[in-house]
N, C-alpha and C positions, 0 to 999 in steps of 0.2 A: 807941367809934367809931374812935379812933386805931389800936387793935390790929387791927380789921377792915381798915382802910386799908393797914396794914403788911403784913398777910397777902396781900391782893389784890395789892399791888406786888411782893411776893416771887414770887407765882405768875406774874405777867406777866413779870418779869425772867427767871425760870427758863425760861420758855417760849422766850425769845430766846437762851438760852445756846448751844444747838447751832449757831445761825446765826452767833453771835459767834465761836465757836472756829473755824469753818470759813472765815470771811471772810478772815482773815489768811493762811490756807493758800492760798486761791484769788485773793488780790489780785494785781493786775497790776503790772508795773514802772512806775515814774513816768518822766516826761520827764527826760532826762539834762542837768542844768544844772550849771554850774561857774562859778567866779569871779563870782558874783553880788553885785552892790552896788545898794543902794537909797538914794537921796538925795531930800530935799524934804519939804514940808509943805503943809498947807492946800489940797490938791487939785492941786498942781503937783509931779510926781515924775520923776526920772530913773533909770531902771533899765537896768543894763548886765550883760552876762554872756556866756557861751559855751553853745551847745547842741551836743551830739554826737548824730549820728544822720542818717539819710537822709530821714526822713519830714518833711512840712511840720508846723510847730509853730504853734499859735494861742494867742491870749491873750484873756481877758475880765477885766473889773474889776467887782466887786460889793461890796455892804456886807452881805451875808448875807440880805438881803430883796429888794433891788433890783439889777438889772443896770445898772451905770453906763456901761460901754462894752461894746457887743456884740462877739461873736467876730471877731477880725481876725488876719490872718497875721502872724507875727513876721518882720520883714525881717532876713535873715542875710547877712553878708559874711564869708567864710572862717570860718564857724561862730560869729561874734561878732554881738552885737546891741546896740542901744541904743534904748530906748523912751522917748519923752518923753510923759508922761501928763498931761493937763490936764482937771480936773473943775470944773464950776461949783460955787461955794461953797454954792449953794442945794441941791445934790444931796448934799452931805456929811452923814453922820449926826451928830447931836448927841451920841449915846451909842452908839458902835458902832466897828466896824473896817472899813477899806477893804482889800479883798483882791484881788490880781492872781493869776489862775489861768492857768498854762501848760498846754496840753493837746495831745496827739498821739493819732492814731488807734490804739486798742487799748491805751492806757496810762492809768494813773491820773492825774488832774490834779495839778499841782505848785502848791500855794498859796504865795503870798509876801505877807506883811503889809506894806502901804504905810504905814498910819498907824492908830493907835487914838485914838478921841475919847472923852473922858469928861466 
């Protein structure tokens, strides 16, 4: 039974190989962040940095399964930003990671780990 399962998995994976090899060639550029710093724990975080570009940049916060903060515009002053993120303790995962995603139209999201819970 294990041999059959291994063969089936190999066939499935090999079917995805062409898509996996072209994905990196077609991937879009990410949001241009620099001087990024993250501080805080237990749902209270301070994220600072700089964003280069002329487009509006947005952020969301999720735990991989649930959106904890819906899409909001990043407030910029001279290309610098400071985000104070506050999450209810009841919304934090018991075993997972809280991730902040920066996004810009036409670019790949830029993930930033805020905290990992185990």
